[in-house]
C-alpha positions as CSV (number, residue, x, y, z in Angstrom):
1,M,27.6,-24.1,-15.0
2,N,29.3,-20.7,-15.3
3,L,32.1,-19.9,-17.7
4,R,34.8,-20.0,-15.1
5,Q,33.9,-23.6,-14.1
6,R,33.6,-24.6,-17.8
7,T,37.0,-23.1,-18.6
8,S,38.6,-25.0,-15.6
9,R,37.1,-28.4,-16.5
10,Y,37.8,-28.0,-20.2
11,S,41.4,-27.1,-19.5
12,G,41.8,-30.1,-17.3
13,S,40.4,-32.5,-19.9
14,V,42.5,-31.1,-22.7
15,M,45.7,-31.1,-20.6
16,F,45.0,-34.7,-19.6
17,A,44.6,-35.7,-23.3
18,A,47.7,-33.8,-24.3
19,G,49.7,-35.5,-21.5
20,I,48.6,-39.0,-22.8
21,A,49.6,-38.1,-26.4
22,A,52.9,-36.8,-25.2
23,V,53.7,-40.0,-23.3
24,I,52.8,-42.1,-26.3
25,L,54.9,-39.9,-28.6
26,I,57.9,-40.1,-26.4
27,A,57.5,-43.9,-26.1
28,A,57.2,-44.1,-29.9
29,A,60.4,-42.1,-30.4
30,V,62.4,-44.4,-28.0
31,S,61.0,-47.7,-29.2
32,A,62.5,-48.9,-32.5
33,G,59.4,-50.9,-33.1
34,F,57.3,-47.9,-34.1
35,R,57.1,-46.8,-37.7
36,S,57.9,-43.2,-38.5
37,N,54.4,-42.5,-39.9
38,I,52.8,-43.3,-36.5
39,E,55.2,-40.8,-34.8
40,I,54.2,-38.2,-37.4
41,W,50.5,-38.7,-36.8
42,L,50.9,-38.7,-33.0
43,S,52.9,-35.4,-33.3
44,A,50.2,-33.9,-35.4
45,A,47.5,-34.9,-33.0
46,L,49.4,-33.4,-30.1
47,V,50.0,-30.1,-31.9
48,T,46.3,-29.9,-33.0
49,T,45.2,-30.6,-29.4
50,L,47.4,-27.9,-28.0
51,I,46.2,-25.3,-30.6
52,L,42.6,-26.1,-30.0
53,H,43.1,-25.8,-26.3
54,A,44.8,-22.4,-26.7
55,R,42.0,-21.1,-29.0
56,M,39.1,-22.4,-26.9
57,G,40.8,-21.3,-23.6
58,F,41.3,-17.8,-25.0
59,A,37.7,-17.7,-26.2
60,L,36.2,-18.8,-22.9
61,S,38.5,-16.5,-20.9
62,H,37.5,-13.6,-23.1
63,A,33.9,-14.4,-22.7
64,Q,34.3,-14.6,-18.9
65,V,35.9,-11.1,-18.9
66,E,33.1,-9.7,-21.0
67,L,30.5,-11.3,-18.8
68,E,32.1,-9.8,-15.6
69,M,32.2,-6.4,-17.2
70,L,28.6,-6.7,-18.3
71,K,27.6,-7.6,-14.7
72,S,29.6,-4.7,-13.3
73,L,27.9,-2.2,-15.7
74,T,24.5,-3.7,-15.0
75,A,25.0,-3.3,-11.3
76,R,25.8,0.3,-11.7
77,C,22.8,1.1,-13.8
78,E,20.2,-1.0,-12.1
79,E,19.2,-1.7,-8.5
80,D,17.0,-4.3,-7.1
81,P,13.6,-2.7,-6.8
82,A,13.2,-4.3,-3.4
83,E,16.5,-2.8,-2.2
84,E,15.7,0.6,-3.7
85,A,12.4,0.6,-1.9
86,K,14.2,0.2,1.4
87,K,16.1,3.4,0.7
88,I,12.9,5.4,0.8
89,A,12.5,7.4,4.0
90,P,9.5,6.7,6.2
91,V,6.5,8.9,5.5
92,L,5.4,11.4,8.2
93,S,2.5,13.8,8.2
94,L,1.9,16.9,10.3
95,T,-1.6,16.5,11.6
96,G,-3.4,19.3,13.3
97,A,-3.9,19.8,17.0
98,K,-7.0,20.8,18.9
99,G,-7.4,24.0,20.9
100,L,-4.9,26.1,19.0
101,S,-5.3,29.8,18.3
102,E,-6.0,30.9,14.8
103,D,-2.5,32.3,14.4
104,D,-0.8,29.0,15.6
105,S,-3.0,26.9,13.3
106,L,-2.2,29.2,10.3
107,M,1.5,29.0,11.0
108,L,1.6,25.2,11.4
109,E,-0.4,24.9,8.2
110,K,2.3,26.9,6.4
111,V,5.0,24.6,7.9
112,R,3.0,21.5,6.8
113,C,2.6,22.8,3.2
114,A,6.3,23.7,3.0
115,I,7.5,20.3,4.2
116,E,5.1,18.1,2.4
117,G,5.4,20.3,-0.7
118,G,9.1,19.8,-0.8
119,K,9.8,23.5,-0.2
120,L,12.8,22.9,1.9
121,D,16.2,24.2,0.8
122,L,19.5,22.7,2.0
123,Y,22.1,25.3,3.1
124,L,25.8,24.5,3.8
125,Q,28.5,26.3,5.7
126,P,32.2,25.3,5.4
127,I,34.3,23.9,8.2
128,V,37.9,24.4,7.4
129,S,41.2,23.0,8.7
130,L,43.5,25.4,10.5
131,P,45.8,27.1,9.7
132,Q,45.4,26.1,6.0
133,R,41.7,27.1,5.7
134,K,41.0,24.2,3.4
135,I,37.4,22.9,3.4
136,R,37.1,19.6,5.2
137,Y,33.4,19.4,6.1
138,Y,30.2,21.4,5.9
139,E,27.4,21.9,8.3
140,A,23.9,21.5,6.9
141,F,21.0,23.9,7.7
142,S,17.4,23.7,6.5
143,R,15.3,26.6,5.2
144,L,11.6,26.2,4.7
145,R,9.9,28.3,2.1
146,G,6.3,29.6,2.2
147,E,3.9,29.8,-0.7
148,D,5.1,33.3,-1.4
149,G,8.7,32.2,-1.6
150,G,9.7,33.8,1.7
151,V,11.8,31.9,4.2
152,L,10.0,30.4,7.3
153,K,12.6,30.8,10.1
154,P,12.5,28.5,13.1
155,T,11.8,31.5,15.3
156,D,8.6,32.0,13.2
157,Y,7.1,28.6,14.0
158,I,8.9,27.0,16.9
159,E,6.6,28.5,19.7
160,A,3.5,27.5,17.8
161,A,4.9,24.0,17.2
162,E,5.7,23.6,20.9
163,R,2.2,24.7,22.0
164,A,0.8,22.2,19.6
165,N,3.2,19.5,20.8
166,R,4.4,19.0,17.2
167,I,8.0,20.2,17.4
168,G,9.3,16.6,17.4
169,V,7.3,15.7,14.2
170,I,8.6,18.9,12.5
171,D,12.2,18.1,13.5
172,N,11.9,14.6,12.2
173,M,10.3,15.7,8.9
174,I,13.0,18.3,8.3
175,L,15.7,15.8,9.2
176,L,14.4,13.3,6.6
177,R,14.2,15.9,3.9
178,C,17.8,17.0,4.7
179,V,19.1,13.5,4.4
180,Q,17.2,12.9,1.2
181,A,18.6,16.2,-0.2
182,F,22.1,15.2,0.8
183,R,21.8,11.9,-0.8
184,K,20.9,13.5,-4.1
185,L,23.8,16.0,-3.9
186,K,26.6,13.8,-2.7
187,H,27.1,12.2,-6.1
188,R,28.2,15.6,-7.4
189,D,31.2,15.9,-5.1
190,S,33.4,13.1,-3.9
191,Q,34.6,15.1,-0.9
192,F,31.1,16.1,0.2
193,A,30.6,15.4,4.0
194,V,28.3,17.2,6.3
195,F,27.3,17.7,9.9
196,C,23.6,17.3,10.3
197,N,21.8,18.4,13.5
198,L,19.8,15.6,15.2
199,S,17.1,16.6,17.7
200,P,16.8,14.7,21.0
201,A,13.1,14.4,20.1
202,T,14.1,12.1,17.3
203,L,15.8,9.7,19.7
204,F,12.9,9.7,22.1
205,D,10.3,9.1,19.4
206,T,10.3,5.3,19.4
207,D,8.1,4.7,16.4
208,F,9.9,7.2,14.2
209,F,13.4,6.2,15.5
210,N,12.9,2.5,14.5
211,H,12.0,3.6,11.0
212,F,14.8,6.0,10.9
213,T,17.5,3.5,11.9
214,D,16.1,1.1,9.2
215,Y,16.5,3.9,6.7
216,L,20.1,4.6,7.8
217,E,21.0,0.9,7.6
218,S,19.7,0.7,4.1
219,N,21.7,3.8,3.2
220,G,24.9,2.6,4.8
221,D,27.0,4.4,2.1
222,L,26.2,7.7,3.9
223,S,27.9,6.6,7.1
224,S,31.3,8.1,6.1
225,R,29.7,11.3,4.8
226,L,27.1,12.2,7.4
227,I,28.0,13.2,11.0
228,F,25.0,13.7,13.4
229,E,25.3,16.7,15.7
230,F,23.7,17.2,19.2
231,T,23.6,20.2,21.4
232,Y,25.7,20.3,24.5
233,P,22.7,20.3,26.9
234,A,21.3,17.2,25.2
235,V,24.6,15.3,25.6
236,Q,25.1,16.6,29.1
237,M,21.7,15.3,30.3
238,M,21.9,12.0,28.4
239,H,19.0,9.6,29.3
240,P,19.6,5.8,29.2
241,R,17.2,5.5,26.3
242,F,19.1,8.3,24.5
243,E,22.3,6.4,25.0
244,A,20.8,3.2,23.7
245,N,19.4,4.8,20.6
246,L,22.7,6.7,20.1
247,D,24.5,3.3,20.1
248,A,22.0,2.0,17.6
249,I,23.1,4.7,15.1
250,A,26.8,4.3,16.0
251,R,26.6,0.6,15.2
252,R,25.6,1.5,11.7
253,G,28.8,3.4,11.3
254,F,27.7,7.0,11.8
255,A,29.8,9.4,13.9
256,F,28.6,12.2,16.2
257,S,29.5,15.7,17.2
258,V,28.5,17.9,20.1
259,D,28.1,21.6,19.4
260,H,27.7,24.8,21.5
261,V,30.0,23.5,24.2
262,S,29.5,26.0,27.0
263,S,31.7,24.2,29.5
264,L,35.0,22.4,29.2
265,D,34.0,19.7,31.7
266,L,32.6,16.6,30.0
267,D,33.6,12.9,30.1
268,W,35.3,13.1,26.7
269,T,36.7,9.6,26.9
270,A,33.2,8.2,27.5
271,L,31.8,10.3,24.6
272,R,34.5,9.0,22.3
273,S,33.5,5.4,23.2
274,Q,30.0,6.3,21.9
275,N,31.6,7.4,18.6
276,F,31.7,11.2,19.3
277,R,34.6,12.4,17.1
278,F,34.1,16.2,17.1
279,A,33.4,18.9,19.7
280,K,32.4,22.4,18.7
281,A,33.1,25.3,21.1
282,P,32.3,29.0,20.4
283,S,35.4,30.9,19.6
284,A,34.4,33.5,22.2
285,L,34.6,30.8,24.9
286,L,38.0,29.7,23.8
287,L,39.4,33.2,23.5
288,A,37.9,34.2,26.9
289,A,39.6,31.1,28.5
290,S,42.9,31.9,26.9
291,N,42.8,35.5,28.2
292,G,41.4,34.8,31.6
293,G,44.6,34.4,33.5
294,E,46.9,31.5,34.2
295,A,44.2,29.4,35.9
296,A,41.8,29.7,32.9
297,A,44.6,29.1,30.4
298,A,45.7,26.0,32.3
299,K,42.1,24.7,32.3
300,L,42.0,25.3,28.5
301,R,45.2,23.4,28.0
302,T,43.8,20.5,30.0
303,F,40.7,20.5,28.0
304,R,42.7,20.4,24.7
305,K,44.8,17.5,26.0
306,R,41.8,15.5,27.1
307,L,40.2,15.9,23.7
308,A,43.4,14.9,22.0
309,D,43.9,11.9,24.3
310,A,40.3,10.8,23.5
311,G,40.8,11.2,19.8
312,I,38.2,14.0,19.5
313,D,38.8,17.0,17.1
314,L,38.0,20.5,18.3
315,I,36.1,22.9,16.0
316,A,36.1,26.6,17.0
317,E,32.8,27.9,15.7
318,K,31.4,31.4,15.2
319,I,34.7,32.8,14.0
320,E,33.6,36.1,12.4
321,F,36.7,38.4,12.4
322,E,40.1,38.2,10.9
323,N,41.8,39.9,13.9
324,H,40.7,36.9,16.1
325,M,42.7,34.4,14.0
326,P,46.2,35.0,15.6
327,E,44.8,34.1,19.0
328,I,42.8,31.1,17.6
329,L,45.9,29.7,15.9
330,E,47.9,30.1,19.0
331,L,45.5,27.7,20.8
332,G,46.3,25.0,18.2
333,I,42.7,24.5,17.2
334,D,42.1,21.7,14.6
335,F,39.2,23.3,12.7
336,G,37.3,26.5,12.3
337,Q,33.8,27.5,11.3
338,G,32.2,30.9,10.9
339,N,31.3,33.6,8.4
340,L,34.9,34.5,8.1
341,F,35.4,31.3,6.1
342,G,32.0,31.3,4.4
343,A,28.4,32.1,5.3
344,P,25.6,29.5,5.0
345,R,24.6,29.4,1.4
346,P,22.4,27.2,-0.8
347,A,24.1,23.8,-1.2
348,E,24.5,24.3,-5.0
349,F,26.8,27.2,-4.2
350,Y,29.4,24.9,-2.7
351,V,28.7,21.4,-4.1
352,G,30.7,20.8,-7.3
353,R,32.9,23.8,-6.5
354,H,34.8,22.1,-3.7
355,P,38.5,23.4,-3.8
356,D,41.2,20.8,-4.4
357,A,43.0,19.5,-1.3
358,G,45.9,21.9,-2.0
359,Q,43.7,25.0,-2.4
360,P,42.8,27.1,0.6
361,L,39.3,28.6,0.8
362,A,39.1,32.1,-0.3
363,K,38.1,34.6,2.4
364,A,34.4,35.5,2.5
365,S,33.6,38.9,1.3
């Protein structure tokens, strides 16, 4: 029996006894047949009972509070090993492929060593609200490091990976490392939320995707801090299986974004129903539309209205120059991203240095 139940039962018993004593005492006071010494003893018994009740009730209540505090502290410091095991990402390996050239094999071996050796750095770029220029989100980028410490750019290995039919595996391995890195860093900044690119290959890889969704479900605390981003072509040519797997992620509370929007014509209402909450369009596209005559300007206004009606926020990306800002602001854009507000830097540069809500982001030098 727990302390709360014991306190409740004890209190009920004592109050019942006190009630009986009080009834007898009142009867004794009214009845002339009772001697005064009996009344004195009954009064003393009642007072003693109430004092004991008060002391014991306080002791049990205090013990209950201490026990609840202990449970709370224990829960913070310890996790069920079984639950903690579920938070471990699925293990992937980059196996070799036959028939590759020596250069391709060498490059893929460098990628494998970098990923499996944990030589992956998480870079972040701010996404700011306009016109205040306050950091609201970050976009995450990954950088692989070779054994010599140099950066392995995607352009260095993507062609070799495609020829070996290993691009999906590499994308998935990098994705897992990014999520794991984000999980470690998020405890250092309560306002830390990022956009993370998700390859269509991930959604079409049935075996990996099932493991990945299990991983997301066991890490549900990330759902409000992690927004998965897809390219416009991937969203535009959405396959039924793509949609089904997208829904599986959305059901776990994760939101989506579409970037590199090259056309203003998409079914934004349908995308919002699939939990797309953001759309990124290059600033050059938006500025060209605003300066392309009345027909282009009207199309842009319709685009903005359709997004607003659907509840999707627009992010103008690739903003590089200050002299573009007056035109961007005239368009009423919600958010901005680009080197003007901050270049991609190692995560440690931004995490823990997040400006307060009232502080605008300083201009990048």
